[in-house]
C-alpha positions as CSV (number, residue, x, y, z in Angstrom):
1,M,26.3,-40.5,36.7
2,P,29.2,-42.9,37.0
3,F,29.5,-42.8,33.2
4,A,29.9,-39.0,33.1
5,A,32.6,-39.3,35.8
6,D,34.5,-42.0,33.8
7,V,34.3,-39.8,30.6
8,L,35.5,-36.8,32.5
9,T,38.4,-38.7,34.1
10,F,39.4,-40.1,30.6
11,A,39.2,-36.6,29.1
12,L,41.4,-35.1,31.8
13,R,43.9,-37.9,31.5
14,L,44.2,-37.1,27.7
15,V,44.5,-33.3,28.3
16,E,47.2,-33.7,31.0
17,Q,49.3,-36.2,29.0
18,G,49.6,-34.2,25.8
19,P,51.9,-35.0,22.9
20,E,55.5,-36.1,23.4
21,P,58.1,-33.3,22.7
22,E,59.8,-35.4,19.9
23,D,56.4,-35.6,18.2
24,V,55.9,-31.8,18.0
25,K,58.2,-29.5,16.2
26,A,58.1,-26.1,14.5
27,G,58.1,-26.5,10.8
28,W,59.5,-24.5,7.9
29,T,56.0,-24.4,6.3
30,A,54.5,-22.6,9.3
31,F,57.4,-20.2,9.4
32,A,56.9,-19.4,5.7
33,I,53.2,-18.8,6.3
34,F,54.1,-16.5,9.2
35,L,56.5,-14.5,7.0
36,A,54.0,-14.3,4.2
37,L,51.4,-12.9,6.7
38,V,53.9,-10.3,7.9
39,A,54.6,-9.3,4.3
40,V,50.9,-9.0,3.6
41,V,50.4,-6.8,6.6
42,I,53.3,-4.6,5.6
43,F,51.9,-4.3,2.1
44,L,48.4,-3.4,3.4
45,G,50.0,-0.7,5.6
46,F,51.8,0.9,2.7
47,S,48.7,0.7,0.6
48,L,46.6,2.4,3.3
49,F,49.1,5.2,3.7
50,K,49.2,5.7,-0.1
51,Q,45.4,5.9,-0.3
52,L,45.3,8.3,2.6
53,R,47.8,10.6,0.9
54,R,45.7,10.5,-2.3
55,V,42.5,11.4,-0.4
56,E,44.3,14.3,1.4
57,A,45.6,15.6,-1.9
58,A,42.2,15.3,-3.5
59,R,40.6,17.1,-0.6
60,K,43.1,19.9,-0.9
61,A,42.5,20.1,-4.6
62,G,38.7,20.6,-4.0
63,V,37.6,17.3,-5.5
64,Y,35.0,16.7,-2.8
65,G,33.5,20.2,-3.0
66,E,32.9,22.6,-0.1
67,P,32.8,21.2,3.3
68,A,29.4,21.1,4.9
69,E,28.6,23.8,7.4
70,E,28.9,22.7,11.0
71,P,25.5,22.7,12.7
72,S,24.9,25.6,15.1
73,E,24.2,24.8,18.7
74,R,20.6,25.1,19.7
75,V,19.9,26.9,23.0
């Protein structure tokens, strides 16, 4: 049991200490990746709306056939 306590004490000391502020900085590479992800999300949003407009236009044009009848309620 003393070994587990020593390991736990060592692990807690490592967690509490953390890296020095001068060793950690925000980089331009991470910022570029973030901007690329934002651009991809915007592109996917526009693509989704474009496809939804196409589906709605096709539905109005009758491409999908007649809508199915709604089931009647059973009493």
